[in-house]
N, C-alpha and C positions, 0 to 999 in steps of 0.2 A: 576319849573312845574305846570301851571294851574290845580287847583283842579276843578273835574267836578263832583258838589255833587249829582245832578240827570242826570237822562237822558236827552240826548238833540237829536235833528233832525233836521239840520239847514243846508243853504246853504252856511250862512256865517262861510265861513273856514278861519282863518290867514293863510297867510304862514308858522308861524311858526309851524303850526300843520304839513305841508306836508314835514319837513326836522328835521333834526336833533336838538334834546336838546341841548341848549347851554346858561350856562356849566351844565354841567352834573354833578346832584348830587354825594356829597362822599358817598354812602349808599352801603352797603356789595352785592355782586351779581348785582349790577344795568344792567340795559341792556335796548335795544330798537332793535323792530325789526319790520322790514316792509314785508308785504306778497301779491303778485299781483297771481289770477289764473285767467283763460280762456280757452275757447272751440271753436272753429269753425267746428259745426260738420257735414256741408256738406263738408267739404275738410279734416274732422277728423283730425284736429291740435291742440294743446293744449300748454299752456304753464302754468310755475310755478316757483316764482320768490321768493325768500328769501333772504332778507340783512339785516344784524344785526352786532350790534358792536361784536368785541372780548371779550369775557371776562377776557382772559390775559391782554388785553391793550383794553379798551373801544376808544381808541383814533383810532387803526383799526379797518376798516370793514369787513367783511366776505360776500361773494357772493355764492349764488346757483342758478345756472338755469339748468331747465328740459325742454325740448321741445319733444313734441308726434308727430313724423312723420305718416303719412297717413297708412305705412306700420305696424304700433304698434311698431315698433322699437322708441327709445328715444335719444337725443342726452343731455349729461350732462356735467357742467362745475361749477367747485369751485374753489376761487382763494380769496386774501385777499388784500388789499390794503387801499387808501384815498386821493380823490381829491376835486376839489373843490364843495364843498355839500350847496353851498348858494341858489338853486332851487330844492333840493333833494339829497339823498344820491348819492355817487359817488365812485367808487369801482376800482378795477384794470382794469376791461373790461364792466363793464355794470353802466348803469346809470338811475337812475328815476328825470325826469326833470319835476317840477311843471311849467304847463305854465298857469292855472289859478286855483288858489286855490278853493279844494272842487270839482273842475270840469273838469281839463283836465290833466291828467300826461302824459309823452312820456315814454317809457320803451326803453332802447337802448342798443345794446349789439353788442361787434364787439372783436371777439378773438378765441381763440382754444374751440373744444368739443369733448368729447369722442363720439363717435356713437357706440351704444348698443344695440344688436340686439333682440327682444320681447323675445328671448328665453334664453336669459341671464341675464333679469330685476332683479331676485332677487341673482346672484353671477357675476358681470361682472367681466371683465379681471382687476386684480388691477393694471397691468403694462402693460397700454395698449402701443402699439411701434406705431400708428400712431394716430393722431388727425387731426380733419375737422375742416377747417375755416365758421366761422358761423355769420352773420350778422343778426340781430334785429331790427327791427325800427315798434314798436305799440304803437296807439295813444289810452288811456284809457279814456273816455269821461263819466260820471258820469251819471247813467237814473235814480238815487233818490239822494237825499239829505245827506247829513253825518249823520251816527248816532253814537253817541258817548254814549258808555254804559258808567251807572253813576259808581263812582270811587267805587272800592272795596280792603279795607282795607286786609292786611296781605293776598294777593293773593301771591300765587307760580309762576303764568303765567304771572302778569303784576298788574299794578296801575289802569293805564289810557289806554284806547282802544277806537279806531275807526273801523267802516268798512263802506263799500260802496258799490253797486250794478254799474256795468257800460255797456256799450257796446264798443268793440275794435274794429277797422280797422288798417292794416298796413300789412307787409310781411316781412316772414323768408328768409333768403338767407342760404342753406346749400351748401356748394363746390360751384356747377354749376346749380345749381336747385333753382328756386326761385316760393315760395308761398305766393299766396294774402291771406291774414288774414281778417273772416268776423264775429266774433264772439260775444259772451259776455265776460264778467271779474267780477271781485268781487276782494276786496281790504282789508287789513285792518294795522294799523298801533298799536303797543304799546309800551310802557316805563314803565320801573319800576323795582323791585329784578326781579331775573328769576333763581329759586335752586329747582331742580325736584329731591330728594330723597324720597317724598310722592306721587308723581304723578302718577298714574298709567294708563293715555290714555284719548284720548277725540276723537271727532265727530266732525268733523265741515264740514258743508253740504250746498250747497247753488243753486237756481235755479230760472232763468227766462223766464215767458213764451212770446209768440209774442204778446200777446195784453199788454205787459208792468209791469203785478203784478209779483212779483217775493216773495220769501222765503229764509229764509236761519234758518237752527239749529247749536244750538251750545249743547253737552254735554260733562262732563269731571268727572273723578273719580279719587279719591284722598285716601289715608290713614288717618286717624283720630282714634288718641288712639287706634292704633294695629288693628282696622278694615278699610276695605275698603268700602269708601262710595260715591255716585253721589251726589257731591256737584253743580253741576250746570246741570240742564235742563233748556234751552231758546230757545223760538222760535219768528220769526216776520214774517208777513208777510206787504209788500208794495204793496200798491193797492189805485192808486187815488192820488199819493201823500201825504201819511198816512203811519204810521208807526204803525200796529195794533198786540198788541199782541197775542201770541198764545203759546197752548201749546204742550210737544211733547207727542203720545200716545205710537208710537210706533217707534221705531231706532236702528235696530239691534247693539249691539257692538261688534266690530273688538276685536279678543283675540285670534288670531294664523294667520299665512299667511294664512292656508288654507280656514282662510273665507272670503279671500277677491275675491274668485272667484264667478261668478254669479251676477245675481240680488238680490235687495232686498226692501221689503215696508217700506215706510214710512208714519205715518199718524200725523195728527197735527191739533187741535183743537182750533176756535176763534169763535169771535162774528158773522163772516162770514159763520159758521157752521164746519162740519168735512172735510179734506180733505186729501183721503190716493192716493198714489203715489207708483209706480213703478220704483226704480233707475235702470238704466241701465249703470254700467261702459264702457266707451268705450277705457279705456287704462290702462295702470296702468305701476307704476315705484315706487321703496322702497329709502327710504332712514334712516339712522340710527346715533340716539346721543345718551351722556349718561346726568348726573344730570346738566351740567353747559353748554351743548349745545356749547362748543367749537368750533367742528367743525363736519362736515356728514361724513359718507359712505354711497358710493351707491349701497347698499349691504344690505342682512340680514346676519350678522355677527356671525355666528353660535357660540358660545363658548366663545366670547369675555364679557366678564361681565361690560366691562365699560363701553358698548354702548347697553344696554339693552332696548331700546325704540326703535320702529319701526315705520316709518309714509308710510302709504300706500296712493299716490296720484293718482286719477283717475279722468281723464276727465269723463264727466256723463250726459246723459240725464233722463228726470225725466217723466212718460207719470200719466197722472190724467183725468178722463171722458172726452177721446176724445181728450185732450191737449197735447202738449211736449213742457215742458222747458228745457232750456240747461243749463248748469249748471257745477259744479266741487264737488268732494267729496274726502275729507281729514280724515283719522283713524288712529288712535294713539294706538298702544298698545307695553304692557308690555313683555317682554319675561324674567322678573329676576326666576322667577320659573322655567321656562323651562330651563334657562341655569344652573341653580344652581348647575348638576352634573357635570359643565365643569369648577367651581370655583377652582383654582389649591390648596388652600390650602384641601379643601375636596377630591380633588385625592389624595394628598399627606397622608392621613388620612385613606385613605379607599384602595389604594393601596402601599403606600411607603414600605420600606422596614428601 
C-alpha cells in the first residue's frame, strides 16, 4: 500500500488505486471498502453501493446495493462472492469496472433485490417471499480530480482514502420497468484497519451545483480516554478545478432515528466566504452493523446489541442563495446507550430469578 504523506488532488490515478490491494497486508482488522452514491432529482432516483472485504475472510467480498425508486420505496440486495477483480471489485451480482483510472467507472448489477415499501424502511420483512429481478448499468464520470486524503495513523476507519465528485448516466431496470438515470455521483475508496468499538458516529455529506462547483463535509465522533469527542471535522469546496479548504460551522449530528425526518441547515466557511445551505433529503434507507462490519442489516434492529450502529442514507438536494445542489447525505449514529436495557445480562440481573 503506497503511503500518501500529504493531501493530493490529481487526475493522475493508477489502475492499482481503482481496484483491490494485492497482496493484502497481514494486519489485524485489515479492511478495504468502495462506496458510490448518486441522485437523479428529476426522476427521483438514487443509488448507494458499498463493496468491501469480508472481515472473516478478506479474499471474499461483500456487496450492498440500495436503489431509490420514484415512489420512495427502495430495492435492497446484499451478497458475498469474488470474481475477476483486475479492473475493479467483482462480487456475486455486482461489478465496478474501471474504464479509465481516475475518470470513468461503470457500476453494473444483475440479480435479485428485495422491494421494500417506504413505510417499511425501518423494519422490512426479514423473510421476503418474493425477490425482483433488477439490472443496473450506470457510468460514473469524474467531474473533479481524485482527492487523496493525507495518511491518518492509528485511524479506526481507514489509513488510506480517496474521494471524487462525478456525473452519472445510465439505466435501472426493475422487473419490466426501465428508468433512465442522469444525475450526480460521489465515490470513495479506503484501505486500512477498520475496528469500531470506540467509534460513535459520522456525517458524510456532498453536493454539486449546476455551475460545476461542489462541496463535501465529513465529521466523525469517537471515544477517547472514556469521553466522546469530535475527532474529525473537515470540509472542501471544489471550484474551477481547485480544492479549497473549508471549515464546518454547522452540521447537525444525527443521534437517533427520529432526527432523520425533515430538512436541516449546513454552514461552511472558506476563503470564498460563508455558505449557508438547507439540506432537503428526498429519500430514506437504513442499514445497521457491528464493530467489525461483517455484514449489514436493512433495518434498525432494536434490542440487538451486536448491531449497534445505524446508517441513514438519503439522496438529497441543497438550496443556497437561489441555487440548488444535488447530492447525498449519510449520517451514522450509535444506538448502544439506547440499546443497553435490552442487553441479555442486564435483563437477567434485573428480572431473572
